[in-house]
A tleap script that builds the chain and sets N, CA, C and O, in Angstrom:
source leaprc.protein.ff14SB
mol = sequence {
  NMET GLY ARG VAL GLU ASP SER ARG MET VAL
  LYS SER SER SER VAL SER LEU SER SER LEU
  GLN VAL ILE ALA LEU ALA GLU ALA VAL GLU
  GLU ASN GLN ALA ASN LEU LEU GLN SER PHE
  ALA ARG LEU LYS SER ALA THR HIE LEU VAL
  ILE LEU LEU VAL GLY LEU TRP GLN LYS LEU
  SER PRO ASP GLN VAL ALA LEU LEU GLU ALA
  ALA PHE LEU PRO LEU GLN GLU ASN ALA GLN
  GLU LEU SER ILE ASN SER LYS VAL LYS LEU
  LEU SER ILE SER ARG CTRP
}
set mol.1.N position { 126.200 57.953 97.437 }
set mol.1.CA position { 126.399 59.324 97.980 }
set mol.1.C position { 126.280 60.410 96.939 }
set mol.1.O position { 125.876 61.527 97.264 }
set mol.2.N position { 126.615 60.120 95.712 }
set mol.2.CA position { 126.418 61.134 94.635 }
set mol.2.C position { 124.999 61.487 94.367 }
set mol.2.O position { 124.693 62.638 94.055 }
set mol.3.N position { 124.134 60.544 94.478 }
set mol.3.CA position { 122.757 60.788 94.230 }
set mol.3.C position { 122.057 61.614 95.422 }
set mol.3.O position { 121.166 62.429 95.184 }
set mol.4.N position { 122.502 61.358 96.663 }
set mol.4.CA position { 122.096 62.129 97.726 }
set mol.4.C position { 122.394 63.637 97.637 }
set mol.4.O position { 121.576 64.529 97.865 }
set mol.5.N position { 123.743 63.804 97.257 }
set mol.5.CA position { 124.184 65.187 97.122 }
set mol.5.C position { 123.460 65.834 95.806 }
set mol.5.O position { 123.178 67.033 95.807 }
set mol.6.N position { 123.197 65.074 94.784 }
set mol.6.CA position { 122.537 65.671 93.651 }
set mol.6.C position { 121.206 66.076 94.057 }
set mol.6.O position { 120.779 67.156 93.648 }
set mol.7.N position { 120.440 65.286 94.869 }
set mol.7.CA position { 119.117 65.589 95.251 }
set mol.7.C position { 119.085 66.802 96.189 }
set mol.7.O position { 118.144 67.595 96.211 }
set mol.8.N position { 120.204 66.892 96.980 }
set mol.8.CA position { 120.170 68.125 97.870 }
set mol.8.C position { 120.380 69.383 97.030 }
set mol.8.O position { 119.771 70.424 97.274 }
set mol.9.N position { 121.210 69.264 96.090 }
set mol.9.CA position { 121.496 70.493 95.133 }
set mol.9.C position { 120.215 70.821 94.433 }
set mol.9.O position { 119.938 72.008 94.265 }
set mol.10.N position { 119.383 69.856 93.997 }
set mol.10.CA position { 118.219 70.129 93.327 }
set mol.10.C position { 117.254 70.787 94.244 }
set mol.10.O position { 116.606 71.759 93.856 }
set mol.11.N position { 117.126 70.296 95.464 }
set mol.11.CA position { 116.296 70.950 96.492 }
set mol.11.C position { 116.715 72.353 96.769 }
set mol.11.O position { 115.885 73.262 96.766 }
set mol.12.N position { 118.030 72.565 97.019 }
set mol.12.CA position { 118.522 73.857 97.325 }
set mol.12.C position { 118.307 74.823 96.118 }
set mol.12.O position { 117.963 75.991 96.293 }
set mol.13.N position { 118.519 74.299 94.927 }
set mol.13.CA position { 118.393 75.271 93.797 }
set mol.13.C position { 116.818 75.564 93.637 }
set mol.13.O position { 116.489 76.681 93.238 }
set mol.14.N position { 115.937 74.705 93.900 }
set mol.14.CA position { 114.521 74.988 93.764 }
set mol.14.C position { 114.099 76.026 94.854 }
set mol.14.O position { 113.293 76.921 94.599 }
set mol.15.N position { 114.672 75.869 96.065 }
set mol.15.CA position { 114.406 76.887 97.128 }
set mol.15.C position { 114.915 78.180 96.701 }
set mol.15.O position { 114.245 79.200 96.860 }
set mol.16.N position { 116.153 78.186 96.126 }
set mol.16.CA position { 116.692 79.451 95.707 }
set mol.16.C position { 115.888 80.057 94.572 }
set mol.16.O position { 115.759 81.280 94.509 }
set mol.17.N position { 115.342 79.246 93.668 }
set mol.17.CA position { 114.530 79.672 92.684 }
set mol.17.C position { 113.246 80.336 93.235 }
set mol.17.O position { 112.866 81.433 92.826 }
set mol.18.N position { 112.642 79.674 94.113 }
set mol.18.CA position { 111.371 80.288 94.658 }
set mol.18.C position { 111.696 81.583 95.421 }
set mol.18.O position { 110.904 82.524 95.363 }
set mol.19.N position { 112.781 81.662 96.103 }
set mol.19.CA position { 113.176 82.889 96.781 }
set mol.19.C position { 113.456 84.042 95.803 }
set mol.19.O position { 113.164 85.198 96.107 }
set mol.20.N position { 114.031 83.716 94.607 }
set mol.20.CA position { 114.218 84.605 93.561 }
set mol.20.C position { 112.900 85.113 93.002 }
set mol.20.O position { 112.740 86.293 92.693 }
set mol.21.N position { 111.956 84.174 92.882 }
set mol.21.CA position { 110.607 84.580 92.464 }
set mol.21.C position { 109.924 85.482 93.390 }
set mol.21.O position { 109.252 86.432 92.988 }
set mol.22.N position { 110.093 85.187 94.668 }
set mol.22.CA position { 109.515 86.072 95.723 }
set mol.22.C position { 110.181 87.438 95.653 }
set mol.22.O position { 109.497 88.443 95.844 }
set mol.23.N position { 111.446 87.524 95.396 }
set mol.23.CA position { 112.044 88.787 95.334 }
set mol.23.C position { 111.566 89.552 94.021 }
set mol.23.O position { 111.330 90.760 94.009 }
set mol.24.N position { 111.458 88.769 92.992 }
set mol.24.CA position { 110.938 89.437 91.734 }
set mol.24.C position { 109.514 89.975 91.933 }
set mol.24.O position { 109.181 91.073 91.488 }
set mol.25.N position { 108.699 89.183 92.604 }
set mol.25.CA position { 107.267 89.640 92.819 }
set mol.25.C position { 107.327 90.885 93.777 }
set mol.25.O position { 106.554 91.823 93.583 }
set mol.26.N position { 108.177 90.906 94.741 }
set mol.26.CA position { 108.181 92.041 95.645 }
set mol.26.C position { 108.608 93.336 94.842 }
set mol.26.O position { 108.038 94.414 95.007 }
set mol.27.N position { 109.634 93.149 93.977 }
set mol.27.CA position { 110.029 94.281 93.147 }
set mol.27.C position { 108.952 94.708 92.171 }
set mol.27.O position { 108.820 95.902 91.900 }
set mol.28.N position { 108.112 93.700 91.588 }
set mol.28.CA position { 107.085 94.043 90.754 }
set mol.28.C position { 105.980 94.856 91.501 }
set mol.28.O position { 105.431 95.844 91.013 }
set mol.29.N position { 105.722 94.360 92.684 }
set mol.29.CA position { 104.729 95.103 93.556 }
set mol.29.C position { 105.134 96.514 93.800 }
set mol.29.O position { 104.308 97.421 93.695 }
set mol.30.N position { 106.382 96.735 94.124 }
set mol.30.CA position { 106.886 98.156 94.324 }
set mol.30.C position { 106.720 98.940 93.141 }
set mol.30.O position { 106.259 100.080 93.195 }
set mol.31.N position { 107.100 98.349 91.988 }
set mol.31.CA position { 107.047 99.101 90.726 }
set mol.31.C position { 105.560 99.462 90.359 }
set mol.31.O position { 105.249 100.582 89.954 }
set mol.32.N position { 104.672 98.444 90.528 }
set mol.32.CA position { 103.293 98.668 90.260 }
set mol.32.C position { 102.652 99.636 91.267 }
set mol.32.O position { 101.729 100.359 90.890 }
set mol.33.N position { 103.084 99.679 92.482 }
set mol.33.CA position { 102.585 100.654 93.427 }
set mol.33.C position { 103.071 102.080 93.066 }
set mol.33.O position { 102.311 103.029 93.256 }
set mol.34.N position { 104.242 102.254 92.580 }
set mol.34.CA position { 104.788 103.527 92.109 }
set mol.34.C position { 103.947 103.933 90.797 }
set mol.34.O position { 103.544 105.090 90.670 }
set mol.35.N position { 103.722 103.055 89.934 }
set mol.35.CA position { 102.891 103.324 88.684 }
set mol.35.C position { 101.558 103.750 89.079 }
set mol.35.O position { 101.027 104.702 88.508 }
set mol.36.N position { 100.931 103.063 90.090 }
set mol.36.CA position { 99.576 103.383 90.471 }
set mol.36.C position { 99.541 104.753 91.059 }
set mol.36.O position { 98.637 105.530 90.752 }
set mol.37.N position { 100.502 105.087 91.903 }
set mol.37.CA position { 100.489 106.445 92.565 }
set mol.37.C position { 100.712 107.449 91.539 }
set mol.37.O position { 100.084 108.503 91.633 }
set mol.38.N position { 101.562 107.264 90.519 }
set mol.38.CA position { 101.729 108.301 89.517 }
set mol.38.C position { 100.480 108.439 88.639 }
set mol.38.O position { 100.117 109.538 88.220 }
set mol.39.N position { 99.880 107.384 88.391 }
set mol.39.CA position { 98.617 107.396 87.560 }
set mol.39.C position { 97.515 108.114 88.327 }
set mol.39.O position { 96.726 108.875 87.766 }
set mol.40.N position { 97.489 107.832 89.689 }
set mol.40.CA position { 96.484 108.570 90.497 }
set mol.40.C position { 96.705 110.091 90.496 }
set mol.40.O position { 95.760 110.878 90.439 }
set mol.41.N position { 97.980 110.470 90.562 }
set mol.41.CA position { 98.319 111.921 90.622 }
set mol.41.C position { 97.938 112.550 89.281 }
set mol.41.O position { 97.350 113.632 89.269 }
set mol.42.N position { 98.239 111.939 88.202 }
set mol.42.CA position { 97.838 112.348 86.869 }
set mol.42.C position { 96.296 112.430 86.685 }
set mol.42.O position { 95.836 113.408 86.096 }
set mol.43.N position { 95.555 111.557 87.109 }
set mol.43.CA position { 94.098 111.496 87.055 }
set mol.43.C position { 93.554 112.647 87.876 }
set mol.43.O position { 92.636 113.348 87.451 }
set mol.44.N position { 94.128 112.837 89.055 }
set mol.44.CA position { 93.665 113.898 89.966 }
set mol.44.C position { 93.913 115.215 89.358 }
set mol.44.O position { 93.053 116.093 89.440 }
set mol.45.N position { 95.080 115.419 88.728 }
set mol.45.CA position { 95.454 116.720 88.090 }
set mol.45.C position { 94.527 116.983 86.942 }
set mol.45.O position { 94.051 118.110 86.807 }
set mol.46.N position { 94.236 116.004 86.097 }
set mol.46.CA position { 93.467 116.108 84.922 }
set mol.46.C position { 92.036 116.457 85.281 }
set mol.46.O position { 91.436 117.357 84.694 }
set mol.47.N position { 91.469 115.701 86.297 }
set mol.47.CA position { 90.193 115.976 86.851 }
set mol.47.C position { 90.028 117.417 87.398 }
set mol.47.O position { 89.009 118.079 87.202 }
set mol.48.N position { 91.078 117.847 88.081 }
set mol.48.CA position { 90.952 119.227 88.563 }
set mol.48.C position { 90.998 120.158 87.455 }
set mol.48.O position { 90.290 121.164 87.513 }
set mol.49.N position { 91.794 119.934 86.386 }
set mol.49.CA position { 91.803 120.898 85.279 }
set mol.49.C position { 90.430 120.925 84.565 }
set mol.49.O position { 89.958 121.983 84.150 }
set mol.50.N position { 89.821 119.771 84.438 }
set mol.50.CA position { 88.465 119.697 83.744 }
set mol.50.C position { 87.471 120.508 84.618 }
set mol.50.O position { 86.698 121.317 84.105 }
set mol.51.N position { 87.511 120.274 85.917 }
set mol.51.CA position { 86.537 121.024 86.766 }
set mol.51.C position { 86.752 122.466 86.742 }
set mol.51.O position { 85.784 123.226 86.773 }
set mol.52.N position { 87.977 122.909 86.689 }
set mol.52.CA position { 88.301 124.321 86.575 }
set mol.52.C position { 87.840 124.924 85.214 }
set mol.52.O position { 87.350 126.051 85.134 }
set mol.53.N position { 88.026 124.113 84.171 }
set mol.53.CA position { 87.533 124.635 82.840 }
set mol.53.C position { 86.045 124.669 82.781 }
set mol.53.O position { 85.475 125.635 82.273 }
set mol.54.N position { 85.403 123.679 83.268 }
set mol.54.CA position { 83.951 123.628 83.295 }
set mol.54.C position { 83.433 124.825 84.187 }
set mol.54.O position { 82.450 125.470 83.822 }
set mol.55.N position { 84.094 125.112 85.345 }
set mol.55.CA position { 83.730 126.165 86.163 }
set mol.55.C position { 83.771 127.487 85.498 }
set mol.55.O position { 82.877 128.316 85.670 }
set mol.56.N position { 84.866 127.705 84.692 }
set mol.56.CA position { 85.047 128.955 83.912 }
set mol.56.C position { 84.091 129.055 82.727 }
set mol.56.O position { 83.572 130.124 82.405 }
set mol.57.N position { 83.875 127.898 82.088 }
set mol.57.CA position { 82.953 127.933 80.965 }
set mol.57.C position { 81.524 128.220 81.375 }
set mol.57.O position { 80.823 129.011 80.744 }
set mol.58.N position { 81.117 127.577 82.422 }
set mol.58.CA position { 79.718 127.773 82.940 }
set mol.58.C position { 79.534 128.915 83.904 }
set mol.58.O position { 78.427 129.159 84.383 }
set mol.59.N position { 80.600 129.610 84.190 }
set mol.59.CA position { 80.584 130.680 85.199 }
set mol.59.C position { 79.971 130.225 86.489 }
set mol.59.O position { 79.055 130.845 87.028 }
set mol.60.N position { 80.511 129.100 86.982 }
set mol.60.CA position { 79.988 128.555 88.215 }
set mol.60.C position { 80.621 129.334 89.411 }
set mol.60.O position { 81.745 129.835 89.425 }
set mol.61.N position { 79.683 129.345 90.423 }
set mol.61.CA position { 80.157 130.005 91.698 }
set mol.61.C position { 81.161 129.173 92.460 }
set mol.61.O position { 81.210 127.963 92.237 }
set mol.62.N position { 81.934 129.714 93.310 }
set mol.62.CA position { 82.917 128.890 94.097 }
set mol.62.C position { 82.288 127.748 94.790 }
set mol.62.O position { 82.907 126.688 94.885 }
set mol.63.N position { 81.049 127.894 95.305 }
set mol.63.CA position { 80.425 126.723 95.943 }
set mol.63.C position { 79.978 125.657 94.977 }
set mol.63.O position { 79.986 124.482 95.345 }
set mol.64.N position { 79.575 126.004 93.720 }
set mol.64.CA position { 79.367 125.055 92.740 }
set mol.64.C position { 80.591 124.288 92.340 }
set mol.64.O position { 80.569 123.067 92.188 }
set mol.65.N position { 81.693 125.051 92.168 }
set mol.65.CA position { 82.991 124.436 91.850 }
set mol.65.C position { 83.402 123.442 92.940 }
set mol.65.O position { 83.815 122.316 92.660 }
set mol.66.N position { 83.270 123.904 94.220 }
set mol.66.CA position { 83.585 123.042 95.387 }
set mol.66.C position { 82.719 121.751 95.285 }
set mol.66.O position { 83.229 120.652 95.503 }
set mol.67.N position { 81.473 121.884 94.969 }
set mol.67.CA position { 80.572 120.727 94.876 }
set mol.67.C position { 81.056 119.763 93.830 }
set mol.67.O position { 81.029 118.554 94.057 }
set mol.68.N position { 81.522 120.276 92.633 }
set mol.68.CA position { 82.047 119.481 91.624 }
set mol.68.C position { 83.347 118.713 92.111 }
set mol.68.O position { 83.539 117.513 91.913 }
set mol.69.N position { 84.196 119.552 92.763 }
set mol.69.CA position { 85.429 118.905 93.302 }
set mol.69.C position { 85.151 117.801 94.277 }
set mol.69.O position { 85.779 116.743 94.222 }
set mol.70.N position { 84.175 118.041 95.213 }
set mol.70.CA position { 83.826 117.005 96.181 }
set mol.70.C position { 83.296 115.733 95.470 }
set mol.70.O position { 83.558 114.611 95.904 }
set mol.71.N position { 82.540 115.945 94.359 }
set mol.71.CA position { 81.933 114.827 93.672 }
set mol.71.C position { 83.001 114.023 92.801 }
set mol.71.O position { 82.917 112.800 92.685 }
set mol.72.N position { 83.927 114.709 92.243 }
set mol.72.CA position { 84.769 114.086 91.236 }
set mol.72.C position { 86.214 113.904 91.631 }
set mol.72.O position { 86.868 113.033 91.057 }
set mol.73.N position { 86.740 114.622 92.525 }
set mol.73.CA position { 88.074 114.567 92.861 }
set mol.73.C position { 88.290 113.503 94.045 }
set mol.73.O position { 87.769 113.685 95.145 }
set mol.74.N position { 89.014 112.484 93.787 }
set mol.74.CA position { 89.192 111.507 94.852 }
set mol.74.C position { 90.056 112.069 95.939 }
set mol.74.O position { 90.918 112.922 95.731 }
set mol.75.N position { 89.773 111.532 97.147 }
set mol.75.CA position { 90.491 111.959 98.306 }
set mol.75.C position { 91.855 111.196 98.435 }
set mol.75.O position { 92.005 110.090 97.916 }
set mol.76.N position { 92.757 111.769 99.082 }
set mol.76.CA position { 94.092 111.063 99.247 }
set mol.76.C position { 93.841 109.729 100.034 }
set mol.76.O position { 94.481 108.713 99.762 }
set mol.77.N position { 92.884 109.765 101.024 }
set mol.77.CA position { 92.630 108.550 101.651 }
set mol.77.C position { 92.120 107.402 100.757 }
set mol.77.O position { 92.413 106.238 101.028 }
set mol.78.N position { 91.385 107.711 99.729 }
set mol.78.CA position { 90.869 106.751 98.793 }
set mol.78.C position { 91.995 106.201 97.991 }
set mol.78.O position { 92.009 105.024 97.633 }
set mol.79.N position { 92.952 107.060 97.705 }
set mol.79.CA position { 94.186 106.535 96.956 }
set mol.79.C position { 94.902 105.491 97.803 }
set mol.79.O position { 95.365 104.487 97.262 }
set mol.80.N position { 95.002 105.686 99.066 }
set mol.80.CA position { 95.787 104.768 99.927 }
set mol.80.C position { 94.936 103.461 100.053 }
set mol.80.O position { 95.475 102.354 100.055 }
set mol.81.N position { 93.620 103.631 100.156 }
set mol.81.CA position { 92.762 102.383 100.205 }
set mol.81.C position { 92.905 101.642 98.876 }
set mol.81.O position { 92.957 100.412 98.852 }
set mol.82.N position { 92.972 102.430 97.709 }
set mol.82.CA position { 93.134 101.749 96.443 }
set mol.82.C position { 94.457 100.988 96.429 }
set mol.82.O position { 94.556 99.854 95.960 }
set mol.83.N position { 95.418 101.637 96.941 }
set mol.83.CA position { 96.748 100.977 96.978 }
set mol.83.C position { 96.770 99.751 97.809 }
set mol.83.O position { 97.391 98.748 97.458 }
set mol.84.N position { 96.057 99.835 98.970 }
set mol.84.CA position { 95.936 98.694 99.856 }
set mol.84.C position { 95.128 97.538 99.190 }
set mol.84.O position { 95.520 96.372 99.237 }
set mol.85.N position { 94.024 97.908 98.592 }
set mol.85.CA position { 93.107 96.978 97.831 }
set mol.85.C position { 93.964 96.272 96.707 }
set mol.85.O position { 93.859 95.066 96.480 }
set mol.86.N position { 94.794 97.084 96.041 }
set mol.86.CA position { 95.567 96.516 95.000 }
set mol.86.C position { 96.507 95.404 95.445 }
set mol.86.O position { 96.714 94.380 94.794 }
set mol.87.N position { 97.073 95.717 96.655 }
set mol.87.CA position { 98.062 94.742 97.298 }
set mol.87.C position { 97.321 93.527 97.651 }
set mol.87.O position { 97.815 92.420 97.438 }
set mol.88.N position { 96.102 93.679 98.207 }
set mol.88.CA position { 95.380 92.466 98.654 }
set mol.88.C position { 95.033 91.641 97.430 }
set mol.88.O position { 95.216 90.424 97.415 }
set mol.89.N position { 94.525 92.324 96.389 }
set mol.89.CA position { 94.221 91.602 95.166 }
set mol.89.C position { 95.433 90.902 94.592 }
set mol.89.O position { 95.354 89.746 94.177 }
set mol.90.N position { 96.582 91.620 94.567 }
set mol.90.CA position { 97.805 90.953 94.066 }
set mol.90.C position { 98.193 89.716 94.904 }
set mol.90.O position { 98.616 88.705 94.344 }
set mol.91.N position { 98.058 89.787 96.176 }
set mol.91.CA position { 98.375 88.648 97.024 }
set mol.91.C position { 97.410 87.502 96.729 }
set mol.91.O position { 97.817 86.344 96.644 }
set mol.92.N position { 96.157 87.829 96.577 }
set mol.92.CA position { 95.119 86.736 96.352 }
set mol.92.C position { 95.417 86.133 95.008 }
set mol.92.O position { 95.279 84.917 94.875 }
set mol.93.N position { 95.812 86.876 94.000 }
set mol.93.CA position { 96.083 86.332 92.719 }
set mol.93.C position { 97.293 85.416 92.774 }
set mol.93.O position { 97.289 84.314 92.225 }
set mol.94.N position { 98.354 85.910 93.466 }
set mol.94.CA position { 99.578 85.179 93.458 }
set mol.94.C position { 99.432 83.823 94.181 }
set mol.94.O position { 100.235 82.925 93.923 }
set mol.95.N position { 98.513 83.651 95.010 }
set mol.95.CA position { 98.193 82.358 95.668 }
set mol.95.C position { 97.659 81.320 94.744 }
set mol.95.O position { 97.719 80.138 95.083 }
set mol.96.N position { 97.129 81.680 93.571 }
set mol.96.CA position { 96.616 80.713 92.697 }
set mol.96.C position { 97.659 79.887 92.127 }
set mol.96.O position { 97.372 78.988 91.338 }
savepdb mol mol.pdb
quit
């Protein structure tokens, strides 16, 4: 009987360990997503500042500045897609 109970404890502790790993992965995903969104906001702000400075330096018209913004500033939808793509990549990596 002692060995049966021991093997059950080993099985339950391994299940508990894997659930702890899943929880740790979920927390890491949330932290990475927050970091990604913060990095995106910083990149967007820096890009906007560079476009503004180039526009002032080159005395660009509002239409030319708008063209630069359209070319270089990522849309919020792209940020969400980036976030979704990151999640998919993380899930595919964790399956290895």
